[in-house]
VOFI-479959 format. One record per residue: x, y, z of N, C-alpha, C, CB in turn. Coordinates in steps of 0.05 Angstrom, whole numbers, plus 5000, padded with zeros to 4 digits. Glycine has a CB too. Example, Ala and Ser with C-alpha at 12.3 -4.5 7.8 and 13.67 -1.06 7.14 Angstrom:
BEGIN
526448865156524649105156526449345156522649115181
525749555142527349795143525850015157528249885114
//
This chain:
BEGIN
245916688179245517008177244717228202243317038157
242616938213242517048243244116988260240516988256
246316788249247916788276250816938274248416468285
250017068251252717398234250417518260252417608178
248817668259246217818281247517728299242617728282
248317498317247017398336249917448355245417078330
252217468339254317568337254817748347254917588321
253817868333254018248334253518448360251618378313
250618268353249618408387251518348397247018298407
253418128412255017928428256718218431256417588412
257218068411259718278414259618748425260918228375
256618778417257419058426255218988452256819378400
255318878458254818838492255818908502254718678505
258318718500260518668499262319048513260918528464
262919108487264019258486262219598512264319238453
260619528505259519688520258919718556257719678507
258419478554258419358595262019328591256018878608
264119358572268119438572267519808579270619348525
265419978570265620228567264820278599263720368541
262720178599261620168628263520268650260819868636
264619868649266819888670269620038674267519678671
270320178645271820388643271920628664271220468620
269920718661267920918667268120818692265020928653
266720748704266820698733270020718751265420388735
271420418728273520508751276020618745274220288767
275220808729277821048707276521208693279920888680
274721238701273121528685275821688688269721728705
277221878698278422178684280122088664280522398706
281321788664282521698643281421648609283221498654
280421528624279121468598276821668584277821208603
276721818608274322238592277722228571273722768636
279722308580282022408569283122248541284122398592
282322008540282621808537280621808511282421648562
278821818520277921878485276422068473276421678475
277722318490278122618484279222588451280822788509
281122438455283422548447283422238419286422598477
281022188406280422008387278822208362278521738402
280722208344280322288316278422288317281022188295
275522178322272622178314271422358321271321978320
273022528346271822608366272522948360272822458393
274522968349276823158347274523388320280722938332
274623128312272823238265270523318275271522878229
269023158295266223238308266123538310265723098338
266923558334268223878339269524078319270523868356
269523838300271124128274268524238258273923968241
268123988260264823958242262324088254263623608240
262024138283259724258290260524568286258724168321
261924598286263724938287263325108258267824888290
263524888247262624888215260424918213263124668199
258724788218256324828218255424868233255124718212
255925008253255325218257255125608254255825138267
256825568234258425888219256125868203262225908199
256625528180253625638168250425598162254025658151
249625578200248025708207246926018198248725678227
248326188199248326508194248926638162250826628214
248826338151249726358120246626598101249925888105
244726498125241126578107240826698126238126348097
242926858139240927088161241027418136243627178208
241827418126241227648112238427598088244127748099
237027308091236027308071232827348094236827038049
234127178121231927128148230927408148233427018183
232527568154231827828154230027958133234127948154
230327908111229928078088226127888096232628008051
226427568097223527618109221427708127223127508110
222927878157222027978168221628328156223027888189
223228428143221728638129218828728123222428608110
219528498103216628428096214328288107216728318078
214428138124211628088147211528128158210527958157
213828238168212928378197210828638209215428468205
210428788172207929038186205428818177207729448164
205828668167202528568174202228298174200128668154
203928138195203628058230202728248252206527988243
204628468253203328698261201628868257204128778262
199928778237197528828235194728708242197728848218
194628538242193528338246192828138270194328278234
195628278279195728218319194828418338199028188334
191628238350191028338370190928338398189828348367
190928548423191828518444189928288464192028798453
192328158479191827978486190127938505193427888488
186627998520185428118532183127848537184828378519
182527618509180227598520180727168520177327798498
181827138522183026698526180826558508182426478571
181526458494179526188476179725858486180726158440
182825908510183325618519180325508536186425638542
180525708563177125708569174625468550176126078560
173925588541172225518510173125288489172525788492
175225328480176625128455177424868470179725278438
179624908483181124628497178924448505183124678527
177124528524174824318538174224148515171724468552
173624308499172224198474174323938452171524508454
177024098460178623908432179023638439181824028423
180123488420181023298426183423268434180723198413
185423148461187723168469189123008464187823198489
191822868458194122508453195222548467196322378430
196522388473197522358498199022108481195422318527
202522108511204421878496203521658516208221938495
202821278505202621158533204921088544201020938536
207721218546209721248546209221298581210721458523
207621588580207621738597205221648623207422008582
205121588640202921528651200921638666203421398658
203821978680202322318684201622318675202822558683
201522388642200422548628198622448611201822668618
196322158628195721988621192721998646198221768618
193822058664192321988685191422368687194321788715
192822648679193022848671189822968661195122828654
191022858631189322888614185522658629191322778582
184822498629182822308650182222518675184821968663
182922708680182822918702181223218702185522968706
183423258675181223418655177823398642182523398635
178423158631175823028617174623048640175822708602
174922968666172822938678171423268697173722668698
174323418699173123658720169823748695176524018726
170523688666167823788637166623578638168723858599
164823528660163123188644161823368627160422928666
160223598627157823698614157623758591157023878621
161323858579162523958553160723778534166023908550
161123958522160223668483162623848457154223748459
165423598465166423528450166323588423166323368455
168323668408168723758378168723408365172423978372
167123298350167023098335169622938324165623188315
169822778337172222488332171122498297171222078357
172122528263171222378245172922298245170222428226
171321898225171821758221174521808192169321648222
176221448185177021558161175021438141179921498155
174421548141172121478116169921728110170021178126
171321858139170222138123171722348125167522248131
173822338140177122478129177922498099179622288140
177622228095178522168059177422458040176321818042
173422348043171422578032171822818044168322518035
173022888063173223178062174923318059172523268076
177623188050180623238038180323318015182423008037
178923027999177422957959175623167960175222597947
173723427969172023447966172923867953170323297993
172523887930174324087924171024357920176923967889
173324577936172224847935169824937923173924977924
169924747899167324887877165924697874168025017847
165124547883163124337891160124547900164524117922
158424437885155624587913154924327906152524937909
155624147925153624007938155623757954151223897915
154723887987156223708002154723508011157523818022
156523298023156322998023153522998047159922828034
152322798053150222898083151422818110146922738085
154022668091154822568122156522778130156422258125
157623098115158823218122158023478144159723238102
156423378153154223578157153923588204150523388132
157023648202156623638222157824028237158023348229
156423898259157624198279159324398277158824158300
158824538267161624728268161024928272163424758247
159124978291158825378292161725488318154125508313
161325248337164325288355166525428330165824888369
166825518307168625728287168625888287168825748267
165625998289164626158291165326308314162826088288
164226218330165426258358166926398384166126168358
169026198365173126378375171226628363177926258348
170326708351170827098337170727288358168027238313
169727178386169127318409172627288430165727158424
174327158416177027098436178827268417178226718442
180327348429183127598414186127378413184127988447
186327048428188226908438187326668448189627048454
188926458453189026208453190325988471189626168435
190626058502192425848506192225668511193825858517
193825508510193525148509194025008538196025008486
195025188549197525158578197325238596199925228579
193825468599192325518623189425358615192025868631
188725108635185425038623186424818609183525278601
188624738603187924368592190024288619189624228547
189724008602191023808612192923918635192323668589
195223958619197023998640197724118671198024078630
195424258669195024388708193724108723191724758714
194023888716192623668728195223518729190023538712
198123598713200123468726201423378755201323568718
201123238766201523218788204123298800200923008792
205623438783208023718795208023908780211223678796
207424068788207124258772209224488767204924338779
211024348781213624578786215924428767215024628826
215424098756217824058737216624088704219223718742
218924138691218424008658218423788643219524078644
215123738641214123428630214923498586208923378642
216323528581216923408559214123128537219723268574
212523118552210622898537208423028554211322518540
207923188559204823378565202623238544205023788557
199823288552198323238530198023338507196623238536
198323398476197923538466195623498439200123588465
193923738438192423818424192223658395193024078424
190423518389189623498357188723698338187623348353
190623758325190323998307189723938288192224158301
189523668271188223658253185323628251189323528243
184423488261182423348278181223768271183623138320
182423878277180924238280180424248245184224598297
182024218233182924288204181924238188184524218195
180823878194178423878180176724028180177323738183
175524058213172724198217172724468204172024238248
175724508202174924808181174024738158177525018172
175424518145175224578110171824658104176224228088
171224338124167524258117166624698135165323758153
166624828150165425068156165525148129166825258177
168625158100168225288089166125168065170425388086
166824818058165024778043162024888048165324538041
161524888076160024928085157725168067161124948108
159825378066158825578063158825748036159725668079
160925518018160925657977158725507979163725557943
157625257989154425277979151025457983153825067988
151925677997150425868008151026087990151025928037
152826257997152326467976155226707979148926627985
155826827973158727007971158927118004158427327944
157527148019157027298039158127108069153927368036
155626958062156926638077160426638090157026348044
160226618048162526418050165626608052162526198018
165226878047166626988058167727138089166227068046
164127078109165127018125165626838145164827108128
165326518141166826388140169626388143166326328127
171126478115173726498109175026658136174126648080
173726758139174427058161174526928197170727378158
172126568194173426498217174926318212172026438237
176626208200178425988189179826118182177725808170
181626448185183326568191184026698207183626618182
181626748224181326868257181926518274176827048266
181726238271182926058270185625908272182426048259
185626108254189426008245190626278274191026148191
189126468258190226758284190926658308187627008296
189126508322190326548347190526288351188926718369
190326028333192125768334195425888344192125598297
196226148332199326198329199526258342200826318316
198326468368197826548394199426348420194626528395
199326078401198725898422201925788428196225648411
203525948418207126038430208125658422207426178484
207825558400208925348401210325398374207225108407
212625168380212625138340211025078317213824968332
208124808320207424738315205824988309207524568324
204725118330201625398329202825498298201825788365
204825408283205925768269205425528237211025988282
206425268240205825058223202225068227207624748232
201125128232196325138236195925378216194125288281
198725558236196625838222196725838177198926278238
200025678181200725568158199325518131201325388166
198225348150194425068139193025258133191924838168
193125368150188625638154190525688125187326108192
192125818125193026038106192325848079196726158112
194525648067193925398054190425428050195125118076
189025358063186825308072183925618053187725318110
185625788057185325988058185126028014187726108081
187926108007188626117979186125917975192126017967
186225707974183525507957180625697960182825127980
180925817981178725847986178326117951178325948024
180426297962180126467929180626507919179826617917
180126147916182026137880180025917874186326007875
177625857885175625837878173026027869175425727891
173626197885172126507893174026747892170926497924
175726877871176127047872174827327889176227027855
172827507891172527727901170127577920171927987880
172727417934173127387971174927557977174227097986
176927637961178427767969178128147974180227667952
175528197969174428387975173628487995173228397965
173428228009172328178032173128168054171628028032
176628008049179227928081180728188069182127508084
183128338097183128568101186228458077182928718137
187028758072190328828055191328498075192929288068
192528558098193828478113194828208098192528478137
191528138118191727788108192727638083189127688105
191827868065192227728029194827708033191527927995
197227938037199727998035200227728050200828298047
199927608076199927368091199327198068197827338116
197427198056196426878036199126768019193526958006
198526988004200627107978202926997994200727497970
204727118014205827048030207026668047204327198038
205026618043203826338064206626088072200826118041
209026108046209925968048213026148045208725768033
213326378059214926468062214926518089215326628047
212426648101212826568132212926418141211726618146
212126108136212925918138215225818142212325858125
216925878122220325858136220726008148222725878123
220726338161221926478173219826418190222826718165
219026298202217826208235219225818236212626218235
219425888220221225518221224925618222220425258175
224825828212228725988222227626108237231226208200
225826308250225826358280227326208302223326348289
226026048296226125678320229425698306223025238306
230425668299233425558299234525828300234525368271
234426058298235126268303235126468336233826348284
232326338346232526308365231926248382232826358367
234225988390235125838403237425808409234525688399
239525748437242025788447244525528434241425788480
243025368410244025088409245725208376240824778408
246624988372248525028349249025318351247424928319
250825268369252825598374252725838366255125598367
249525928372249026168365250526398381246326188366
251326618352251326968353249626978392248427168314
250727178408248927138421247727418417249427038446
248927688394247827958390245127848376249928178370
245927648346243227588330241927438353243327388299
242727338384239627098390238427268398239426808413
239727568411238827868420236527988402241428078418
238127998381235628108360233828028340236328238347
233827658339232827508330229827578356234927238326
228927568385228027518412226627788408230527478439
227827978399226328288405223528258384228828618395
223128218363220428098343218428218363219927708337
216828428361214528478373212828408373213828608374
211828158351210227988348209527678356210328008332
208227528379209227248366207627058350210027078386
207427178334205927148316208726938296204427488303
211227108289213527088291215226808292213727218311
213926628308215626418315217526488340217426348289
218526728345218826778376218826658389217726888389
215626548398214726488424215826178429211426518427
214026148409215625718394218025708396215525588354
219925928383222625868395224725888418223525928385
222326028444223125958472222125608480221226218493
220025718463219325488485221225218483216125388479
222025248446222824868431225224908456224524798382
226825228461229625088475229624948494231425248484
227124888511227024828539225624538539225425068557
224024528513221924278509223324028485218424428494
225224238480227724008469229923938461227623928457
230324048486233823928498233124028526237624118482
233123788545233123778566236423728581231223608567
237023378559239723508567241623548555240623438582
240523598545243523868533244024128552242624068498
240724188561242124388587242924338599241424518601
242524078612244823998639247423968620244023648662
248023878607250323838590251724078591249623768562
251324388581252224558568252024778605250224618534
249424658623251024848635252724938664249724968631
253424678658256524448672259524588667256824098650
258624528637259924718606260025058610257424678573
258725178613257825378607256125498633256525338584
257025588662254925588680253525828683255625508703
253825988664253126298656250426278644255326438634
250325958615247626038596245926098600246625918585
245525928629243125858619241726198640242025458629
243026328652243326468666242826818645246026368680
245126788632244126908597242326908585245026828577
240326758575238926548562236326708576239726178569
236826778606233626828618234027128622232626638652
235927188619236227558613234927698589239527638608
235627478573234427528537232027528534235027328515
230127268545227227268544225527388566226527008541
226927518585224127688606221627778598224727948616
220227768612216427898592217428108589212627938609
218228258599218828508575219328608547220428588579
221428368557222828268535222428268497222828038545
221528118510219527858486215527918492220527368501
213827848468212427968472211227518470211728298454
210827578495210227198504209327188525212526988508
207626948528206326928561207326868567204426828573
209726518563210226258565208426208588213226178570
206126178600205326048619205625918622204026028623
206525578606208425448614210225428640209525488600
212825668639214225708641213125788668215225788623
211825968679210826038695209125798716209726228682
209225628698208925368714211325188723207225188698
212525238699215924978701217324998715218124958682
218725228703220225488714220425718739219725608699
219425728759218225958774221026098792215525838797
222925978783225926108791228026038767227125978821
226725948753229225888724230925828744230526168697
232225768752234225508764233525218752233825468800
236025018744235724778743237824748767236124638714
235324618783236124578799235424228804235224788815
236824088824237623848808234823658812240823698819
233523708815230423648819229223578799228923828829
230123778787228523928758230423698738229224388751
233323838743235023648732233223358725237523608755
231323218740233022858741229022938729234822568788
227923088724225523088718226023018690224023328724
227523358682228123228650229423208637227523278634
231022918648232022758633231022508634234122758637
228722578657227122298658225222228634225222298684
223922578623221922538605224022458586219822768599
227822628586228522628557228422348550231322748551
228622068577229121898557226621798554231221708561
223521788559222021738556221521758526220921828572
221021938507221121938495223221918471220122028501
225521748473227121768456226321488437230021808470
227021628412227121418399228221288369225021408402
229821068382231520928366231420768362233020908366
233120478349232720228336231520078355235020098324
231820108386231419858397231020058431234619598391
229319918446229619948470232120028494228919758472
232819668482236119718506237019968493239419428504
238119958460239020158458239120578476238120088435
236520518471235320718485236520738507232720688488
235220598519236420568555239620558561235220228571
240020478548244020528542244720898547245220418495
243920908523243721268513242321368542241121368477
240821318548240521478574242521488601238121388582
242421218612244621178623246821268629245021068618
247821188611250821358595250021728596251221228551
248421768585249122138586247722238619246722358551
246322038631246622138662248322028680244322108675
250321758663252421778677254622058678253621548670
254822128648256822388642255822638654257122438612
254122678651252122838668252822918695249722698671
252822628723253022668738256222598754250922598743
258922488735260222518744262222728727260422308752
263622908760266023158754267223028733268423258779
268022788745271322738715270222818692272822358705
268522728679266722828656268223028638264122958666
268723208644269723408634269423438607271923428640
270523188597270823258567270023108545273123298560
267722878556264922748551262622978542263922588581
262923128570261223328572261323448548261823488592
263323568540262423828515262923628496264524148508
263423438487264123258474260923148458265823068495
259722938484255723098482254423208480254223148490
254523458478253823668469253823738443254723798479
256223738436257223768409256023548393260323778407
254923388391255123138381251123158374256822858409
249723388408247323358403246923608386245623308428
248023818380249724108361248523908339254224218362
251123908337251523818311248623598290254523648318
247823508313244923308312242523468303244123188344
242423748307240624018311239023948285242324378312
235823878289236024058249236724248249233324148229
236624178223237424568210235224698197240024598181
234224818204231024948186232525128175228025108204
234725318174234725538155236125388138236025818162
235925138121235724998105233525098076235124788120
232225168084229925278080229625548052229325368109
231625648062233025798043233625798028234125848043
234525538010236225437992234925437968237225187998
231425347976230725387958229725557958229925257950
227625677935227225937920223325857935228225927872
221026117939218826097940216726147919218626187957
214226017921212726137896213526487891209026097904
213226567915213226947913215727007899213327157947
218926867909221227057889220826887860225227027903
219726767855219926687823217826787805219726377819
215726837817213427037811211727167825211926967799
211227297811209127497823205527497819210127747810
204427597836201027467832200927737846199427107849
198727847838196727947837195128017870195427757818
195228207890194228117916191628317925196828127938
//
C-alpha cells in the first residue's frame, strides 16, 4: 500500500513538473489546449447555472428584508461614541502563527496599554460549567464570580470599531491589506455575557432586566463591527436573550418591542445577514442591479458592511484575476460602495485602500496573505497552487486560464442563500411577542 502511495505521489509530482515546464516553454499554446478540455467547458457551464440559482431565493430574501428592516432601523443608534478605545485593549485577540507581522503587531498593541485590566480568560472547566448552568438556577458556583462590570459600561457607547485602536493599527505596512490580522475572541465575551445574566438572575427581576439590556446592547455593538462574524455574534446574543426570556417571561415588559421582534425572528435575521453577504458581493456572477439594491440597505446591522468587507478579505486572488479579465469591475464596485451610498464606516478600507486601486505592490501583498491562509491537504500542494495562480496572474498569455481559474473560484464559493431551502421556526409556527 505504501509503495502504491509513493508511486502516486511521484507521478503526481512528474505531472506538476511537466505542466510547469509546458507553461514556461509554451504558455500560449498550453493555455489554448487546456481551455478546450471538456472538464473546463463543463465547469464554466456549471458555474453559470449556479449563478442563476443564486437568485432563486432573492424574493424570499427581500421578504426577510421587509420584515426585519423596520426593527433593525428602530434599534440603530447614531455612531458618535466608539467602544473600541475601551473594549479593544481589554479583549483577547487571536493571531495566526503563519503571520509573523500580525504577531508583532499584537505584541506592540499590548505594550501600548501596560496598565489595562484584560477581560478574564476562562479555563476549559469554567467554560463548561458556564455553558451548563441553567438560567433557572438560583445558585451560581463561587468560582464563576468573575468581573462583568465592563459589560454594563458598554451602555455608554453607540458603536464598536475593531479596526481603529486595535492591533491592526500596528501593522508595519498600513497601506496594504492583510487577510490574517489579529482577530478578537468573541467566544470569550459571550461566556462573560452568560455569567452576567446568570448572576443577575439570582438577584431580582429589575437586575435581571438590566443585565438583559446590557447583553442586547453588546450584541448591537458587535453588529456594528462591519464583519460577517459580527452578525453571528448579534444572533448569538439574541439566543441568550431568548433563553433569559424563557426563564422569566415578565422580562419582556422591560425590553423594547423592536428587540422582542428581532429575538423572535433571530433565525430569520441570521439567514438574512448571511444571504446579504452573498447578494452584496460581486462574486458568483452577481447581477449589478440587484447588487446595487442590496448595498442600498440603510442600516449596517443588515450585514451589508460585512458583505463589502468579505468581498475583499475572502478573495484577493479572485480580484486579481477578475480585474485582468474585466478591468472595469473593481471601479464599478467601488462606485456602488461609496461612503455616501452605504451605511458603513469602512475604517479598514481607509487604512488598506487609500486610493482604491489594485496596484502591483498591493496585489503582491494580497496574494501573499492568500497563500499564507491556504488550508489544503499539505503544504506542498498549497505552495503549488499559489505558484500556479501567481504565474497565471502574471503571464499575459494566460487569458483562458485566468478565466477558468476565476470561474473555478466562483464555483467553489459557499452559497449562503441555501439557508432559504429550509423553514425557520417563525415560519412554521407563531408565538406571542
